[in-house]
C-alpha positions as CSV (number, residue, x, y, z in Angstrom):
1,M,-3.5,-56.2,118.0
2,R,-4.2,-53.8,120.8
3,L,-2.4,-50.5,120.7
4,P,0.0,-49.3,123.3
5,V,-1.9,-46.5,125.1
6,S,-1.2,-44.2,127.9
7,R,-3.4,-45.0,130.9
8,L,-3.4,-41.4,131.8
9,R,-4.3,-39.9,128.4
10,P,-5.9,-42.6,126.2
11,G,-7.6,-40.9,123.2
12,L,-8.8,-41.2,119.7
13,A,-9.3,-38.7,116.9
14,L,-11.9,-39.9,114.4
15,D,-13.1,-38.6,111.0
16,L,-16.2,-40.6,110.1
17,G,-16.7,-39.6,106.5
18,S,-19.1,-40.7,103.8
19,A,-16.3,-42.4,101.8
20,R,-13.5,-43.0,104.3
21,T,-13.1,-43.5,108.0
22,R,-9.8,-42.4,109.5
23,A,-8.5,-42.6,113.1
24,W,-5.5,-41.3,115.0
25,V,-4.2,-42.1,118.4
26,P,-1.5,-40.4,120.5
27,G,2.0,-41.9,120.0
28,R,1.0,-43.9,116.9
29,G,-0.5,-41.3,114.5
30,V,-2.9,-42.5,111.8
31,I,-3.9,-46.1,112.6
32,L,-6.9,-46.4,110.2
33,D,-7.8,-45.1,106.8
34,V,-10.4,-47.4,105.2
35,P,-13.7,-47.2,103.3
36,T,-16.8,-46.4,105.4
37,V,-18.6,-49.7,104.9
38,T,-19.9,-52.5,106.9
39,F,-21.5,-55.8,105.9
40,S,-24.8,-57.6,106.7
41,G,-26.8,-60.4,105.2
42,I,-27.7,-58.3,102.2
43,G,-24.1,-57.4,101.5
44,A,-22.2,-54.1,101.7
45,V,-23.9,-51.3,103.7
46,Y,-22.7,-47.7,103.7
47,P,-23.9,-46.2,107.0
48,V,-22.8,-42.6,106.2
49,Q,-24.1,-40.9,103.1
50,R,-23.8,-37.3,102.0
51,G,-22.3,-36.5,105.5
52,T,-25.3,-38.0,107.3
53,I,-25.4,-41.1,109.4
54,I,-28.3,-43.0,108.0
55,D,-27.7,-46.3,109.7
56,T,-26.6,-45.9,113.4
57,E,-26.5,-49.6,114.0
58,G,-24.4,-50.2,110.9
59,A,-22.0,-47.4,111.9
60,A,-21.7,-49.0,115.4
61,R,-21.0,-52.4,113.9
62,M,-18.3,-51.0,111.6
63,L,-16.6,-49.1,114.4
64,D,-16.7,-52.1,116.7
65,R,-15.1,-54.2,113.9
66,L,-12.4,-51.6,113.1
67,L,-11.6,-50.2,116.5
68,G,-13.3,-52.4,119.1
69,R,-10.0,-53.9,120.1
70,A,-7.9,-50.8,119.9
71,F,-8.0,-50.2,123.6
72,P,-8.0,-52.7,126.5
73,R,-11.4,-53.2,128.1
74,F,-10.6,-51.2,131.2
75,V,-9.5,-48.2,129.1
76,R,-12.1,-45.6,128.3
77,P,-10.7,-43.2,125.6
78,L,-11.5,-39.6,125.1
79,I,-12.8,-39.2,121.5
80,V,-12.6,-36.1,119.3
81,L,-14.9,-36.6,116.4
82,T,-15.2,-34.4,113.3
83,T,-18.7,-33.6,112.2
84,P,-20.3,-31.8,109.2
85,V,-20.6,-28.1,109.9
86,L,-24.4,-28.2,109.6
87,G,-24.9,-31.7,110.9
88,G,-27.0,-30.5,113.8
89,P,-28.1,-32.3,117.0
90,A,-29.6,-35.3,115.1
91,H,-26.2,-36.1,113.5
92,R,-24.3,-35.7,116.8
93,S,-26.9,-37.9,118.6
94,S,-26.5,-40.7,116.0
95,A,-22.7,-40.3,116.2
96,H,-22.7,-40.6,120.0
97,A,-24.9,-43.7,119.8
98,A,-22.6,-45.3,117.3
99,L,-19.5,-44.5,119.3
100,A,-20.9,-46.1,122.5
101,V,-19.4,-49.4,121.3
102,L,-15.9,-47.9,122.0
103,R,-16.8,-47.2,125.6
104,P,-15.6,-43.5,125.5
105,R,-15.0,-41.5,128.6
106,A,-16.3,-38.5,126.7
107,V,-16.9,-37.4,123.1
108,L,-16.0,-34.0,121.9
109,T,-17.1,-32.9,118.5
110,V,-15.4,-30.4,116.2
111,P,-16.9,-29.1,112.9
112,G,-14.9,-30.3,109.9
113,P,-13.9,-26.8,108.6
114,R,-12.7,-25.9,112.1
115,A,-10.6,-29.0,112.2
116,V,-9.2,-28.1,108.8
117,A,-8.3,-24.6,110.0
118,L,-6.5,-26.1,113.0
119,A,-4.5,-28.4,110.8
120,A,-3.6,-25.6,108.4
121,D,-3.0,-22.5,110.6
122,G,-3.5,-23.5,114.2
123,D,-5.3,-20.8,116.1
124,R,-4.3,-17.9,113.9
125,P,-6.5,-14.8,114.7
126,G,-8.6,-13.1,112.1
127,A,-11.0,-14.5,109.5
128,A,-10.6,-17.5,107.2
129,L,-12.8,-19.1,104.6
130,V,-12.5,-22.9,104.5
131,V,-13.8,-24.9,101.6
132,D,-13.9,-28.7,102.2
133,V,-14.6,-30.7,99.1
134,G,-15.3,-34.3,100.3
135,A,-16.3,-37.4,98.5
136,H,-20.1,-36.7,98.7
137,L,-20.4,-33.3,100.4
138,T,-18.9,-29.8,100.0
139,E,-18.8,-27.3,102.9
140,V,-17.9,-23.7,103.0
141,A,-17.4,-22.0,106.3
142,L,-16.3,-18.6,107.6
143,L,-14.2,-18.8,110.7
144,V,-13.4,-15.7,112.8
145,D,-10.8,-16.2,115.5
146,G,-11.2,-19.9,115.1
147,A,-15.0,-20.0,115.6
148,V,-17.4,-20.9,112.8
149,T,-19.7,-17.9,112.2
150,D,-21.4,-18.8,109.0
151,A,-21.5,-22.0,106.9
152,Y,-23.2,-23.6,103.9
153,R,-23.2,-27.1,102.4
154,T,-24.1,-28.8,99.2
155,A,-24.6,-32.5,98.5
156,L,-22.0,-32.6,95.8
157,G,-18.5,-34.0,96.0
158,V,-15.6,-35.6,94.2
159,T,-17.3,-38.9,93.5
160,D,-19.9,-37.0,91.5
161,L,-17.3,-35.7,89.1
162,D,-16.9,-39.1,87.6
163,G,-20.5,-39.2,86.4
164,C,-23.3,-36.7,87.0
165,A,-21.3,-33.4,87.6
166,T,-18.4,-31.5,86.2
167,A,-15.6,-29.5,87.9
168,A,-17.2,-26.3,86.5
169,E,-20.5,-27.2,88.3
170,L,-18.7,-27.9,91.5
171,G,-16.9,-24.5,91.2
172,E,-20.2,-22.8,90.6
173,A,-21.7,-24.4,93.7
174,V,-18.7,-23.3,95.8
175,A,-18.9,-19.8,94.4
176,K,-22.6,-19.5,95.3
177,M,-21.9,-20.5,98.9
178,V,-19.0,-18.1,99.2
179,K,-21.2,-15.3,97.8
180,Q,-23.9,-16.1,100.4
181,V,-21.2,-15.7,103.1
182,L,-20.2,-12.4,101.7
183,R,-23.8,-11.2,101.4
184,H,-24.6,-12.0,105.0
185,D,-21.5,-10.6,106.5
186,H,-21.6,-6.9,107.3
187,T,-18.2,-6.7,109.0
188,G,-16.0,-7.0,105.9
189,L,-14.1,-9.9,107.5
190,S,-15.3,-12.4,104.9
191,L,-14.0,-10.2,102.1
192,D,-10.6,-10.0,103.9
193,A,-10.6,-13.8,104.0
194,V,-11.3,-14.1,100.3
195,R,-8.5,-11.6,99.5
196,R,-6.1,-13.7,101.6
197,G,-7.1,-16.8,99.8
198,L,-9.5,-19.7,100.4
199,L,-8.2,-22.7,102.3
200,L,-9.1,-25.8,100.3
201,A,-9.3,-29.3,101.9
202,G,-10.8,-32.7,101.2
203,G,-10.2,-34.9,98.2
204,G,-11.2,-32.1,95.8
205,A,-8.0,-30.3,96.7
206,L,-6.1,-33.1,95.1
207,R,-8.0,-32.6,91.8
208,P,-6.3,-29.8,89.8
209,E,-9.5,-29.3,87.8
210,C,-11.5,-28.6,91.0
211,V,-8.9,-26.1,92.3
212,H,-8.8,-24.3,88.9
213,A,-12.6,-24.2,88.6
214,I,-13.1,-22.7,92.1
215,A,-10.4,-20.1,91.6
216,A,-11.6,-19.1,88.2
217,R,-15.2,-18.8,89.2
218,L,-14.4,-16.6,92.3
219,K,-11.4,-14.9,90.7
220,A,-9.6,-15.4,94.0
221,S,-6.6,-17.3,95.3
222,V,-7.2,-20.9,96.4
223,Q,-4.7,-22.5,98.7
224,P,-4.9,-26.3,99.1
225,V,-3.7,-27.2,102.6
226,A,-1.0,-29.8,103.1
227,A,-2.3,-33.4,102.7
228,P,-5.8,-32.1,102.2
229,H,-7.6,-35.4,102.4
230,T,-6.4,-35.9,106.0
231,A,-6.5,-32.3,107.2
232,A,-9.7,-32.7,109.2
233,L,-8.3,-35.7,111.1
234,R,-5.1,-33.9,111.8
235,G,-7.0,-31.0,113.2
236,A,-9.1,-33.3,115.4
237,A,-5.8,-34.9,116.6
238,R,-4.4,-31.5,117.5
239,L,-7.6,-30.7,119.5
240,L,-7.3,-34.1,121.2
241,E,-3.8,-33.3,122.4
242,S,-5.0,-30.2,124.1
243,A,-8.5,-31.4,125.2
244,H,-7.6,-33.5,128.3
245,G,-8.0,-30.4,130.5
246,H,-11.5,-29.7,129.2
247,P,-14.2,-30.1,131.9
248,S,-16.2,-32.5,129.8
249,A,-13.2,-34.8,129.4
250,A,-13.0,-35.5,133.1
251,P,-13.2,-39.2,134.1
């Protein structure tokens, strides 16, 4: 079924994750929360792995199947897409190519940790350390006044805890990234952020053993955000609601 959309402000917030694809539209909220998978003659295909789009055509095919009928043909939505904090131009280019099947008016991208911070605290001034433990990727980012100033990532996530890794190893990986942030920051803002407590998002924030391992390894407070598995999408939705005045969003 097509969704009722505003002709003046049609939009879509999208979190294209390695494990789950989630979408939000104004007036309806979350309309999609499904595995990131498509199908071909050889069976199931996973177009996003470890936070990287490895199959642009497969991602486009999946988005067309899931959202191709979400808007009438004459409507060109504004899309706000979450991206890995260190995804770089190649990831954004692949994402734009895949999203072309949805006929967007414009695509705005927001780093995942920035979206998490928006969902958790809005535009609170000062410094914040965001840890996003996803299914296949963990990111640590320092935000100062809402902007990402330093970031690190590791190809380790919640799905690895069921086989090749332990919560203690994940905690150690997060601690190493946080220490890199502290080492490279000469302002003291990152230390202030650690003292206030790390913001924890992603599926890992729903695993008590992960929360405990990170807190124990850093000897710091860890604060899981509300509904951590959808925090990035909610932040993108919040940005979408205020993005229609952005110059790049003009028809």
